[in-house]
C-alpha positions, 0 to 999 in steps of 0.5 A: 504188189510190185511196189512201183517196179514195173518201170524198172524191168530187168535187162533184156535177156536176163531171166531167172531159170526154171529147169524142167524136172530139176531145181531152181536154187534161190536165196532168201534174206533180210539183207542183200548184203548177206547174199552172193550179190553182196558186192552191189549192196549199199552196205557191202558184205553183211555176213554172207557165207552162212545159211541163216537168212538174217545175220545178226538179227533175231528170229522175229526179223523174219517173222517166226519163233522157230523152224517148226513155226515157219509156214512155207512159201511158193513160186508162181508163173504166169505165161505172159511176157508183158508184166503189165498185162498180168492179173493176180488170178493169172499166177499158178503155184508151181513149186513150194518149199515147206521149210521157207524162209528158215534157210538162206539157200532155198530150193524149189522143185520144177515140175518136169512137164512145164512147157516152154515160155512165150517169146520174151519170157514168163513172168514169175513171182515169189509168194510168202505169208508167215505164221501168225505168231510173229509179225503183222498181218501181211503177205509178200510178193516179189515179181521177176522175169523167168524162163523154163529151160529144157522143156519138152511138154506142151500141154499148158497149165490148167486154169488156177482156182482158189485153194481151200483150207483143208488140211489139219489145223490143230490150232483151231480145233481141227485134228483131221485133214478133210482132203475132199475140201482140197483144190486139186490142180492149179491153184492161185497164190494167196491174196489175203488182207489186201486193199483190193482183189482178195481171194482169201478172207481168213481171220486175223490170227488164221492166215492162209499159208503155203503148205498142206493146210491149203493142199500145197504139197512140199516140192513140185505141183505136179497136179497143175496140168489138168483142170482144177477140181474139188471132190471130183467136181470141176471147178470151172465146169466145161470151160475150155480154158480150165485145162481139161474137161470135167470128170467122165464119171462124176460122183452120183448126186446126193439124195434130196434132204428130207427137211425143208430147211437147207443145211447151214454150211460150216468149215471143213472140220471133218474127215468125211468127204463133202457131199457131191452136187447133182450138176457140177458147178463152179466152186465159190472163189473163197476158202472155208476158213475155221472159226477164228479165235478172235471175233469174226469181224477184223479191226477196221485198221489192223495195227501191224507189229513193229517191224525193224527189218529193211523189207517192205510191208505190203499194204493192209486193209480191213477185212470186209465186214460180215453180212448181218443175217436177215431177220426172220420172215413175218410168217414165222413170228408169233400171231398177235392175241385175238379174241377172233378165232383164228382160221385154219392154216395149210401150208404147201411146204415140205413139212406140213403145218398142223391146223391151228384154231384158237380163240385166245392165246392166254387161258382165262384165269379163275375168278374169285369175287369177295363181296364187302356188302354186309350180310343182312340180319335175319329178322323175325317180322315175318309171320310163321306159315299159317296153319292149314287147319282151321282152329275153331277151339280156344285151346288151339289159340294156346297151342299157336302161342307156344309154337310161335314162342318156340319159333322165336326162340329158334330165330333168336338163335340163328340170329346170335349164330349169324352175329358171331360169324360176321366181323365186328361192324355188321 
């Protein structure tokens, strides 16, 4: 982020002074010629004298659409005199200006308890991320040597933690702030959309910014001399380097969930306080971004908007692709259909599984069979049932013949009736 300037340090004894409890004045401009140092600018005076940061240039030159669209900037400090030894997480944001970069002359309030720097001074940097309404996905950082003047306190700044998205965010449908999701205490700068060492992973159109959205109040950050906490829980636990002990009376642990399935984590979009944990543990070094208006996975190579300014644009990179959720466990899949009875199943989970015994997963449909075999005709070849009485007289023969004729007539009627019922061809 220093663009090769480590080999060109300032002159010995040259520091940007930070008066403890006072105000550090700075000049932010698109052109050195528009600042009070215009005499050493290659182009000379470029309009110095006003308070507009980019004389003769449109608002888009400093990536905004108006004063209501600026997102603030901050000053960070690392208590190391050797700039080469400073790591990104060493910086702690100690002052923020919410109207940055709207004015050329920008004031930064310095906490009154800032301790003195080591011999050789401290390493400071200016940090800025503009709104998504104008310009490409990028962050700005300018390093410089600094020194705290008028220091009277000796308590060091606590170990900086990652800032968390916790303020109202109307652009993403979050109308209420969630203070319980804020990181309270010393916070690191916002490293986003870089090739490496990112601590912010928000989407393309939801950049992290230096204002209330990430718990950065306007002015001096007077809470940096303590251990960083989230909802009263120490971020770094009992680490003595954190700058303080964990809370003496931590919140009571939450009762165990009644369901065996863990609750899915969601962005901080509720005003209700976040649940506490039974044992304080380090907070994950990622913020909780809201759902972006664009697909969650950013393009492989973001295409920056044209930038006509003479300031540098930092290197950008694609965001890491989100992990594909693992496939459900095989035990949750539907069992294959089988004609063998399924044995009873007993689980040991929190929610008992009812016993299951099946012989088939599909009901047997009713079957209706239509036969195409023709119905045989009724014949009369069978003799009528023999009489149980033995006839010995000739008169009985006539009676028997009459009965046979009557039976034959009945059989003929039955045959005609059956034929009418059958289709042609039978």
